[in-house]
VEXNUTI-970588 format. One record per residue: x, y, z of N, C-alpha, C, CB in turn; residue in three letters; residue number from 1. Coordinates in nm, 3 decimals. Glycine has a CB too. Layout:
nx  ny  nz  cax  cay  caz  cx  cy  cz  cbx  cby  cbz  type  seq
X  Y  Z  X  Y  Z  X  Y  Z  X  Y  Z  ala  NUM
...
//
This chain:
nx  ny  nz  cax  cay  caz  cx  cy  cz  cbx  cby  cbz  type  seq
15.795  13.240  6.518  15.908  13.171  6.599  15.944  13.021  6.524  15.852  13.145  6.771  met  1
16.043  12.985  6.500  16.075  12.870  6.472  16.064  12.777  6.554  16.170  12.869  6.436  pro  2
16.029  12.645  6.544  16.000  12.553  6.628  15.914  12.557  6.757  16.101  12.519  6.654  asn  3
15.827  12.647  6.718  15.718  12.696  6.836  15.606  12.584  6.836  15.639  12.861  6.798  ser  4
15.584  12.539  6.975  15.461  12.427  6.991  15.339  12.501  6.945  15.435  12.366  7.158  pro  5
15.296  12.625  6.951  15.182  12.711  6.957  15.196  12.766  6.811  15.185  12.827  7.082  val  6
15.102  12.765  6.710  15.092  12.839  6.598  15.060  13.003  6.628  14.983  12.771  6.514  pro  7
15.107  13.073  6.542  15.077  13.216  6.570  14.926  13.218  6.573  15.139  13.319  6.459  pro  8
14.869  13.320  6.618  14.712  13.333  6.629  14.653  13.359  6.467  14.670  13.477  6.741  arg  9
14.729  13.417  6.391  14.675  13.443  6.267  14.679  13.326  6.188  14.739  13.549  6.202  ser  10
14.749  13.219  6.211  14.723  13.065  6.175  14.561  13.019  6.191  14.821  12.966  6.284  thr  11
14.488  12.986  6.103  14.370  12.909  6.098  14.402  12.768  6.164  14.319  12.898  5.949  pro  12
14.316  12.735  6.260  14.313  12.607  6.272  14.156  12.538  6.313  14.421  12.583  6.371  arg  13
14.146  12.436  6.252  13.991  12.401  6.252  13.947  12.367  6.368  13.951  12.295  6.167  pro  14
14.046  12.367  6.482  13.955  12.329  6.603  13.960  12.454  6.712  14.013  12.178  6.676  asp  15
13.963  12.562  6.650  13.968  12.692  6.741  13.839  12.796  6.661  14.156  12.776  6.735  ser  16
13.843  12.868  6.747  13.743  12.967  6.744  13.817  13.069  6.661  13.691  13.019  6.890  glu  17
13.741  13.150  6.542  13.787  13.248  6.445  13.872  13.365  6.535  13.648  13.312  6.358  pro  18
13.974  13.415  6.465  14.050  13.507  6.539  13.972  13.649  6.576  14.175  13.533  6.457  tyr  19
13.998  13.670  6.688  13.932  13.806  6.761  14.040  13.888  6.768  13.866  13.791  6.916  arg  20
14.040  14.028  6.748  14.133  14.107  6.808  14.149  14.120  6.982  14.101  14.235  6.748  ala  21
14.266  14.127  6.998  14.310  14.126  7.128  14.206  14.246  7.222  14.483  14.165  7.121  pro  22
14.148  14.220  7.332  14.079  14.315  7.425  14.179  14.373  7.516  13.967  14.248  7.507  arg  23
14.136  14.480  7.570  14.215  14.565  7.646  14.256  14.487  7.793  14.132  14.706  7.666  pro  24
14.371  14.519  7.868  14.388  14.450  7.950  14.257  14.454  8.060  14.515  14.481  7.989  ala  25
14.238  14.343  8.139  14.137  14.325  8.247  14.158  14.357  8.344  14.098  14.227  8.273  arg  26
14.287  14.396  8.396  14.330  14.420  8.528  14.456  14.495  8.529  14.344  14.296  8.600  asp  27
14.442  14.645  8.522  14.551  14.718  8.538  14.554  14.827  8.613  14.589  14.748  8.440  glu  28
14.668  14.897  8.622  14.673  15.017  8.710  14.667  15.133  8.600  14.816  15.021  8.812  leu  29
14.573  15.231  8.670  14.545  15.349  8.582  14.586  15.447  8.657  14.405  15.372  8.535  lys  30
14.637  15.570  8.607  14.668  15.664  8.688  14.594  15.807  8.641  14.821  15.667  8.693  arg  31
14.565  15.866  8.733  14.447  15.992  8.718  14.511  16.119  8.787  14.283  15.952  8.806  phe  32
14.517  16.229  8.704  14.541  16.353  8.784  14.401  16.419  8.798  14.651  16.454  8.711  ala  33
14.344  16.439  8.947  14.212  16.471  9.001  14.250  16.629  9.007  14.166  16.388  9.158  his  34
14.177  16.721  8.995  14.194  16.865  8.997  14.182  16.899  9.128  14.100  16.941  8.913  pro  35
14.133  16.826  9.249  14.089  16.858  9.370  14.224  16.789  9.474  13.922  16.791  9.390  val  36
14.201  16.663  9.447  14.318  16.569  9.554  14.421  16.535  9.475  14.264  16.415  9.623  val  37
14.470  16.555  9.342  14.605  16.526  9.289  14.599  16.390  9.233  14.717  16.537  9.397  gly  38
14.693  16.357  9.243  14.728  16.222  9.164  14.641  16.085  9.236  14.916  16.193  9.178  asp  39
14.611  15.996  9.164  14.535  15.891  9.199  14.633  15.754  9.099  14.350  15.930  9.154  leu  40
14.634  15.670  9.186  14.671  15.531  9.117  14.572  15.416  9.179  14.842  15.488  9.150  ala  41
14.497  15.390  9.048  14.366  15.303  9.083  14.383  15.172  9.010  14.220  15.377  9.035  leu  42
14.344  15.068  9.046  14.334  14.946  9.014  14.193  14.917  8.926  14.348  14.870  9.142  arg  43
14.224  14.891  8.825  14.101  14.877  8.696  14.085  14.753  8.655  14.130  14.952  8.557  arg  44
13.945  14.700  8.695  13.931  14.563  8.679  13.810  14.562  8.563  13.896  14.483  8.831  gln  45
13.776  14.472  8.489  13.681  14.462  8.384  13.599  14.338  8.431  13.749  14.449  8.236  ala  46
13.491  14.317  8.445  13.418  14.220  8.493  13.309  14.182  8.384  13.363  14.263  8.624  leu  47
13.305  14.091  8.337  13.200  14.038  8.214  13.057  14.000  8.314  13.276  13.863  8.111  thr  48
12.954  14.003  8.274  12.812  13.970  8.317  12.794  13.838  8.260  12.698  14.074  8.266  val  49
12.779  13.695  8.353  12.738  13.573  8.296  12.632  13.603  8.199  12.694  13.475  8.400  gly  50
12.638  13.546  8.080  12.518  13.526  7.994  12.509  13.628  7.936  12.396  13.496  8.048  gly  51
12.586  13.740  7.938  12.588  13.885  7.848  12.716  13.925  7.868  12.482  14.012  7.894  ala  52
12.783  13.833  7.770  12.970  13.882  7.746  12.967  13.999  7.691  13.078  13.785  7.632  glu  53
12.885  14.069  7.605  12.899  14.205  7.579  12.890  14.305  7.653  12.837  14.232  7.510  gln  54
12.835  14.277  7.793  12.807  14.385  7.877  12.938  14.375  7.993  12.642  14.368  7.944  gln  55
12.990  14.459  8.020  13.115  14.481  8.107  13.099  14.572  8.223  13.226  14.537  8.026  val  56
13.146  14.543  8.335  13.133  14.616  8.448  13.276  14.664  8.488  13.062  14.536  8.555  ile  57
13.296  14.777  8.495  13.427  14.841  8.509  13.444  14.885  8.668  13.437  14.973  8.403  ile  58
13.541  14.832  8.731  13.562  14.859  8.864  13.697  14.957  8.883  13.575  14.718  8.938  val  59
13.701  15.061  8.973  13.822  15.122  8.994  13.822  15.090  9.142  13.833  15.278  8.950  tyr  60
13.982  15.057  9.182  13.964  15.053  9.337  14.126  15.081  9.367  13.892  14.886  9.407  gln  61
14.143  15.191  9.505  14.269  15.234  9.524  14.312  15.115  9.646  14.272  15.407  9.567  ala  62
14.416  15.097  9.634  14.488  14.996  9.740  14.475  15.028  9.886  14.640  14.991  9.715  thr  63
14.465  14.975  9.954  14.412  14.973  10.081  14.533  15.059  10.169  14.382  14.808  10.130  ala  64
14.521  15.151  10.225  14.634  15.207  10.324  14.709  15.312  10.217  14.753  15.068  10.394  gly  65
14.680  15.310  10.085  14.746  15.420  9.997  14.727  15.548  9.999  14.727  15.404  9.884  ser  66
14.810  15.629  9.957  14.764  15.791  9.926  14.627  15.798  9.830  14.901  15.881  9.832  pro  67
14.624  15.695  9.771  14.507  15.723  9.649  14.392  15.698  9.741  14.505  15.607  9.495  ser  68
14.392  15.583  9.826  14.276  15.566  9.897  14.231  15.663  9.977  14.282  15.469  9.964  glu  69
14.341  15.746  10.057  14.298  15.852  10.134  14.247  15.958  10.038  14.408  15.902  10.224  ala  70
14.301  16.000  9.947  14.259  16.103  9.840  14.100  16.070  9.808  14.362  16.088  9.693  ala  71
14.072  15.932  9.777  13.939  15.917  9.740  13.826  15.924  9.869  13.933  15.780  9.665  leu  72
13.899  15.921  9.987  13.799  15.924  10.126  13.759  16.087  10.127  13.896  15.870  10.298  ala  73
13.866  16.169  10.071  13.879  16.307  10.099  13.721  16.353  10.001  14.058  16.378  10.038  arg  74
13.717  16.261  9.907  13.612  16.300  9.792  13.467  16.252  9.834  13.654  16.225  9.643  leu  75
13.469  16.164  9.941  13.346  16.130  9.972  13.276  16.214  10.060  13.345  16.015  10.015  ala  76
//
């Protein structure tokens, strides 16, 4: 981009960390087709563990009151 105040990520800057490949989205909607309860739309969140950034906890959650929440309840 011409006249951009922020240089592209591939441009090395002495005051920045080395370039790292982009990580997957940490909060996104995932859709599943379950063989018993049908379609599910679940929010996926990736949480890093303090002091151990290589470890990640993945949480899937249905929106309250949604058909996906009711479907998950039928599986419990």
